[in-house]
C-alpha positions as CSV (number, residue, x, y, z in Angstrom):
1,M,-384.4,-54.8,-18.7
2,P,-381.9,-54.7,-15.9
3,A,-382.3,-56.4,-12.6
4,K,-383.5,-54.2,-9.7
5,S,-381.8,-56.1,-7.0
6,Q,-379.0,-58.6,-6.4
7,A,-381.5,-61.3,-5.5
8,Q,-383.3,-60.9,-8.8
9,Q,-380.0,-61.1,-10.7
10,K,-379.0,-64.3,-8.9
11,A,-382.4,-65.9,-9.5
12,A,-382.2,-65.1,-13.2
13,G,-378.7,-66.6,-13.3
14,A,-379.9,-69.8,-11.8
15,A,-382.9,-70.0,-14.1
16,L,-380.7,-69.3,-17.1
17,A,-378.3,-72.1,-16.0
18,A,-381.3,-74.5,-15.9
19,K,-382.6,-73.4,-19.3
20,R,-379.1,-74.1,-20.7
21,G,-379.0,-77.5,-19.1
22,D,-376.1,-76.7,-16.8
23,I,-378.2,-77.6,-13.7
24,K,-381.3,-79.6,-13.2
25,K,-384.6,-77.8,-13.5
26,G,-385.7,-79.7,-10.4
27,D,-383.0,-78.0,-8.4
28,L,-384.6,-74.6,-8.8
29,Q,-386.6,-73.0,-6.0
30,G,-388.9,-70.0,-5.7
31,A,-388.5,-67.2,-8.1
32,S,-385.9,-68.9,-10.2
33,R,-388.3,-71.8,-10.9
34,S,-391.0,-69.5,-12.1
35,M,-388.6,-67.3,-14.1
36,E,-387.3,-70.4,-15.9
37,K,-390.8,-71.4,-17.0
38,S,-392.1,-67.9,-17.9
39,M,-389.1,-66.1,-19.5
40,S,-387.2,-66.6,-22.7
41,K,-383.4,-67.3,-22.7
42,K,-382.8,-63.8,-24.0
43,E,-384.8,-62.1,-21.2
44,L,-382.9,-64.2,-18.6
45,E,-379.6,-63.3,-20.2
46,E,-380.4,-59.6,-19.9
47,L,-381.4,-59.9,-16.2
48,A,-378.5,-62.2,-15.3
49,S,-375.9,-59.9,-16.9
50,T,-376.8,-56.9,-14.8
51,K,-374.0,-55.8,-12.5
52,R,-374.6,-56.2,-8.8
53,K,-372.6,-53.3,-7.6
54,G,-374.8,-50.6,-6.2
55,K,-377.9,-52.8,-6.2
56,P,-379.8,-53.6,-2.9
57,E,-379.8,-57.2,-1.8
58,H,-383.6,-57.2,-2.0
59,K,-385.9,-54.6,-3.6
60,A,-388.1,-52.8,-1.1
61,D,-391.7,-52.2,-2.3
């Protein structure tokens, strides 16, 4: 499942880094904190690997 916005891709990247142990889980905030808890490593890898080009900064509802 590809990220729908740049912000979602960045949050997934931060959550993935915490899941891998590259950064402290306590350093996560907002969406990345909940993503780290609720998503698998594979799901986070898919979101984080999405290219940012052509994506909006934030997804409009």
